[in-house]
C-alpha positions as CSV (number, residue, x, y, z in Angstrom):
1,M,15.5,-2.3,1.1
2,T,13.3,0.8,2.5
3,L,10.7,2.5,0.1
4,S,9.8,6.2,1.4
5,L,5.9,7.2,0.7
6,S,4.0,10.0,0.6
7,A,1.4,9.8,3.1
8,E,-1.4,9.8,-0.3
9,I,0.2,7.7,-2.1
10,E,0.2,5.0,0.9
11,K,-3.1,5.7,1.3
12,S,-4.1,4.9,-1.9
13,L,-1.7,1.9,-2.2
14,M,-3.9,1.0,1.0
15,A,-6.3,1.4,-0.2
16,R,-6.0,-1.1,-3.4
17,A,-4.0,-3.5,-1.2
18,H,-7.4,-4.0,0.8
19,A,-9.5,-4.2,-2.4
20,R,-7.6,-7.1,-3.3
21,G,-7.6,-8.6,-0.1
22,V,-4.3,-8.4,1.0
23,S,-1.5,-7.2,2.8
24,L,0.6,-3.3,1.4
25,D,3.2,-5.7,2.2
26,D,1.9,-8.6,-0.3
27,Y,0.8,-6.0,-2.7
28,L,3.8,-4.1,-2.9
29,Q,5.8,-7.7,-3.7
30,E,3.7,-8.1,-6.1
31,L,3.9,-5.1,-7.8
32,V,7.6,-4.9,-7.8
33,A,7.1,-8.8,-8.9
34,R,5.7,-7.7,-11.8
35,E,7.5,-4.7,-12.8
36,A,10.6,-6.8,-12.1
37,G,9.2,-9.2,-15.0
38,L,8.8,-12.3,-12.4
39,P,6.6,-15.2,-13.4
40,D,3.0,-14.4,-11.5
41,A,3.6,-17.8,-9.7
42,T,6.3,-15.6,-7.5
43,A,3.7,-13.4,-6.4
44,P,1.6,-13.7,-3.4
45,R,-1.9,-16.0,-3.8
46,Q,-4.7,-13.6,-3.3
47,R,-7.4,-13.8,-1.0
48,F,-10.8,-13.1,-1.6
49,D,-13.4,-12.4,1.6
50,N,-16.3,-12.4,-0.7
51,L,-17.3,-12.9,-4.1
52,S,-17.4,-9.6,-5.5
53,G,-13.6,-9.5,-4.4
54,L,-13.2,-12.2,-6.5
55,L,-15.1,-11.2,-9.4
56,L,-13.7,-7.3,-9.6
57,N,-10.0,-9.1,-9.1
58,S,-10.2,-11.9,-11.3
59,P,-7.8,-12.2,-14.3
60,L,-10.9,-12.4,-17.0
61,A,-12.3,-9.2,-15.6
62,G,-12.4,-6.5,-18.4
63,A,-11.5,-8.8,-20.8
64,N,-15.3,-8.9,-22.9
65,L,-16.1,-12.5,-22.9
66,G,-19.5,-11.9,-24.2
67,L,-21.4,-13.9,-21.7
68,E,-24.8,-13.6,-21.0
69,R,-27.2,-14.1,-18.4
70,P,-30.5,-16.7,-19.5
71,K,-33.8,-14.2,-20.7
72,D,-36.1,-16.2,-19.1
73,Y,-38.1,-15.4,-16.0
74,P,-37.9,-16.8,-12.5
75,R,-40.2,-19.5,-11.7
76,P,-43.0,-19.0,-8.8
77,V,-41.9,-20.2,-6.0
78,D,-44.6,-21.4,-3.0
79,L,-43.2,-20.8,0.1
80,G,-46.5,-22.2,2.0
């Protein structure tokens, strides 16, 4: 199958694929599988190069879990 995309759409999809840490081909496979109603197991596994990529693309991102950080201040550390 061949898919012809405008340069603008291709650039946008490339950026999204890069942000997820996958190739454009893998990203398109994931999109098509999702639209076809296939289970997530058929989608390629994502690889994240850093923690922010993992957190931003987590299935729990935007879930409004209401997690809170402790409000205590850090202890002073003697480095000498």
